C-alpha positions in Angstrom: 38.3 40.9 -52.3 38.6 42.8 -55.8 38.8 45.8 -54.0 42.5 45.3 -52.3 43.7 46.3 -56.0 41.4 49.0 -56.8 43.0 51.7 -55.1 45.0 51.9 -58.0 42.7 52.9 -60.3 40.4 55.4 -59.1 40.1 57.2 -61.9 38.4 54.2 -63.5 35.2 54.4 -60.6 32.6 56.0 -62.3 28.3 55.5 -60.9 25.9 54.0 -62.9 22.7 53.6 -60.7 20.6 53.0 -64.0 22.2 49.8 -64.8 21.0 48.4 -61.1 19.6 50.8 -59.2 19.7 50.8 -55.5 22.6 48.0 -56.2 25.1 49.3 -58.1 27.6 46.8 -59.5 31.3 46.3 -61.6 31.4 44.3 -64.6 34.2 42.4 -65.8 35.4 39.7 -67.9 35.8 36.0 -66.9 39.2 34.5 -66.4 40.9 32.7 -69.2 39.4 29.2 -70.2 42.3 26.4 -71.0 42.1 24.4 -74.2 44.3 21.3 -75.0 45.4 20.9 -77.6 48.5 18.8 -79.8 51.7 20.5 -79.6 52.5 23.3 -82.7 55.7 23.8 -83.8 57.2 27.0 -83.7 57.3 29.0 -87.0 59.4 31.8 -88.0 58.0 34.6 -89.2 54.3 34.9 -87.7 53.8 37.3 -85.1 51.3 36.0 -82.8 50.9 32.3 -82.1 49.3 30.7 -79.5 51.6 28.2 -76.8 52.2 24.7 -78.7 50.8 22.7 -75.5 48.0 25.1 -74.5 46.2 27.7 -76.1 44.2 30.3 -74.5 40.7 31.3 -75.7 39.0 34.2 -73.9 35.0 33.8 -73.5 33.1 36.7 -72.6 31.1 36.6 -69.6 29.5 39.8 -67.5 29.8 39.2 -64.0 28.3 41.7 -61.1 30.3 42.0 -58.1 27.8 44.0 -55.8 29.3 46.5 -53.7 29.2 50.0 -52.4 31.4 51.6 -55.4 30.1 50.7 -58.8 32.7 50.6 -61.7 32.9 51.5 -65.2 35.4 51.5 -67.8 35.3 54.2 -70.5 33.7 57.5 -70.4 30.4 56.5 -72.3 27.2 56.2 -70.6 26.9 52.3 -69.9 23.6 52.1 -71.6 23.6 48.2 -73.1 22.0 45.2 -70.8 23.5 43.0 -68.9 22.6 39.8 -70.6 23.6 41.3 -74.1 26.6 39.5 -75.2 26.2 41.3 -78.8 27.1 45.0 -76.8 30.0 43.9 -74.4 32.8 45.1 -76.0 30.7 48.5 -75.6 30.1 47.8 -71.5 33.2 47.2 -70.8 36.0 49.4 -72.4 39.7 48.4 -71.8 41.7 50.7 -71.3 45.0 50.3 -70.3 45.6 53.8 -69.2 42.6 53.9 -67.4 43.4 50.6 -65.8 41.4 47.0 -66.2 40.3 44.0 -64.0 40.6 40.9 -65.3 41.4 38.4 -62.4 44.3 40.8 -61.9 44.3 44.6 -61.4 46.5 46.0 -65.3 47.3 49.4 -65.9 49.7 51.3 -68.7 51.6 54.6 -66.3 53.7 57.0 -67.2 57.8 56.4 -66.3 60.0 59.8 -66.2 61.6 59.9 -70.3 58.4 59.0 -71.7 58.1 55.5 -71.7 55.6 53.2 -69.9 55.7 50.3 -67.7 53.1 48.0 -66.3 51.4 47.6 -62.7 50.2 44.2 -62.4 47.9 43.9 -59.0 50.3 47.5 -57.8 53.2 45.7 -58.5 55.7 47.5 -61.4 57.2 45.0 -64.0 60.0 46.9 -65.5 63.0 48.8 -63.7 62.4 52.6 -63.9 64.5 54.3 -61.3 67.2 56.0 -63.1 66.7 54.0 -66.1 64.3 53.5 -68.9 62.6 50.6 -69.5 64.0 50.4 -72.8 67.3 50.9 -71.7 67.0 48.8 -69.4 66.1 46.0 -72.5 69.3 47.0 -74.2 71.8 46.7 -71.3 70.9 42.9 -70.6 70.4 42.2 -74.5 73.8 43.1 -74.8 75.2 41.1 -71.8 74.2 38.2 -73.5 76.0 39.8 -76.9 72.9 39.8 -78.8 74.1 41.0 -82.2 73.3 40.5 -86.1 72.2 37.3 -86.5 72.0 36.2 -83.4 68.4 33.8 -82.5 67.0 35.0 -78.9 64.2 33.2 -76.1 62.6 35.8 -74.3 60.9 34.6 -71.5 58.4 36.9 -70.2 57.8 39.1 -72.7 55.8 42.3 -70.9 55.5 44.9 -72.7 58.1 43.7 -75.1 61.2 45.6 -74.3 63.6 42.9 -74.7 62.4 41.7 -77.7 62.5 44.7 -79.4 65.7 45.7 -78.0 67.6 42.5 -79.6 65.5 42.7 -83.2 67.2 46.4 -83.0 70.0 45.2 -82.4 70.1 43.0 -85.5 69.0 39.8 -83.7 68.1 37.3 -87.1 65.0 35.6 -84.8 63.1 36.0 -81.1 60.5 34.3 -79.6 59.3 35.7 -77.2 57.2 34.0 -74.7 53.9 35.5 -72.3 51.5 33.5 -70.2 48.6 36.7 -69.8 46.7 37.4 -72.6 46.2 40.7 -70.7 49.7 42.0 -70.8 49.7 41.7 -74.6 46.5 43.3 -74.5 48.1 46.6 -72.6 51.1 46.3 -75.3 48.9 46.8 -77.7 48.1 50.1 -76.3 51.9 51.3 -75.2 53.4 53.0 -77.9 56.4 51.8 -77.2 55.3 48.3 -78.0 54.1 49.4 -81.4 57.4 47.2 -82.8 56.2 44.2 -80.7 54.4 43.5 -82.9 55.1 44.6 -86.2 59.1 43.4 -86.7 58.6 42.4 -90.1 58.5 39.2 -89.4 61.4 39.1 -87.0 59.6 38.5 -83.0 57.7 35.4 -82.8 55.0 35.7 -79.7 53.9 32.3 -78.2 50.8 32.3 -75.4 51.2 29.9 -72.9 53.1 29.2 -69.4 56.7 29.3 -70.2 57.5 26.2 -68.1 56.1 24.3 -71.0 56.2 25.8 -74.1 60.6 25.3 -73.3 60.0 21.5 -73.2 58.9 21.8 -77.1 61.7 23.7 -78.0 64.7 22.2 -80.1 67.8 21.8 -78.9 70.3 24.1 -79.2 67.9 26.5 -81.0 69.3 30.0 -79.0 72.3 31.5 -78.3 71.1 34.3 -75.9 67.9 33.9 -73.4 66.7 36.6 -71.4 65.0 35.8 -68.5 62.6 38.2 -66.4 60.4 36.5 -64.4 58.0 37.3 -61.6 58.3 37.6 -58.1 59.5 33.3 -57.2 56.5 33.8 -54.6 54.5 34.3 -57.9 56.1 32.2 -60.3 58.2 29.8 -58.3 58.0 27.2 -61.4 60.2 30.0 -63.6 62.6 29.8 -60.7 63.2 25.6 -60.3 65.4 23.2 -61.5 63.1 22.0 -64.0 62.9 25.2 -65.8 67.0 26.0 -66.0 67.7 22.5 -67.4 65.0 23.1 -70.0 67.1 26.4 -70.7 70.5 25.1 -70.6 69.3 22.1 -73.5 67.8 24.9 -75.7 71.0 27.1 -75.4 73.5 26.8 -78.0 77.4 25.6 -76.6 78.8 29.0 -75.8 75.5 30.8 -75.5 74.6 33.5 -72.5 71.8 33.4 -70.4 70.6 36.2 -68.2 68.1 36.1 -65.3 66.8 39.0 -63.7 66.0 38.6 -60.2 66.1 42.1 -58.5 67.7 42.9 -55.7 65.9 41.1 -52.7 68.3 43.0 -50.2 71.3 41.4 -48.3 69.3 38.6 -46.2 67.5 37.5 -49.2 69.2 34.0 -50.3 66.9 33.7 -53.5 69.9 34.8 -55.8 72.2 32.4 -54.4 69.8 29.3 -54.9 69.4 30.5 -58.5 72.9 30.4 -58.7 73.3 26.7 -56.9 70.4 25.4 -59.7 72.2 26.9 -62.7 75.0 25.8 -61.7 73.8 22.5 -61.2 72.2 22.5 -64.8 75.4 22.5 -66.0 76.1 26.3 -66.5 79.6 28.3 -65.8 81.0 31.8 -65.1 77.5 32.2 -62.8 78.1 35.8 -61.7 76.1 38.8 -60.4 75.9 41.8 -62.9 74.6 44.4 -60.5 73.8 47.5 -62.8 70.8 44.8 -64.8 69.9 43.0 -61.3 70.7 39.6 -62.4 73.0 36.6 -62.7 74.0 35.6 -65.8 75.9 32.4 -66.8 77.4 31.1 -70.0 76.6 27.2 -71.6 80.2 25.6 -72.1 
């Protein structure tokens, strides 16, 4: 089960026989509990908020998975009791460079040029072949004509490269959406993501499902939208007609929408299907942008 992902984390494995003599174990935190709350308005200037329809709370639990290879994170010895919640932070040291497991496998990895990208279950989240993640993000921001005074919606924050690029180009406000708190935890440990959390009030992070959070945003609130979703097999709702209809609604007339799809191959129908749904939502001038591997659309 979980060992299918552990091949990406060889340095994170260590024997700690004194915890479970003869039966070493894996320690990890439990998944996130979703709490229903009333919608909350988006307020400009805050650096980090919960989603408007769902709020996530990390509940720390330690679970044991008996296996042939034990795991512990960090360099120090793990000597706390399994039932000692007060020492939980000492038990699980979530170093992004070493990798950690929390429902999925996460790791911060370097790319050429001194920047970093994130691996989730072994899948790289940013283009890194011949282009730095920050350069790719800037290219996308320029494609949707982010300039001084722009208001931008960034769907799927990740390490925050797109949001940071928009802020650097002069955007007055950037609202960035992220589903996974663990991704933000990795971002906090990434040196190139520092501006995401210290933008002087320009960047607002909303945590929760993008397809639900976007329904609470005002009509025609953004001059540009950047959308960098996971694969369609992992997040089909972010490729749906209903989602594109919501993007069309929150985008100002004349605003631009860039949708990253990657290059799935000549036999794939994904870009074609995305284009058809965007046109059905009302977008015009939908075209493929090869250098950023995605579709650009305009709201008339």
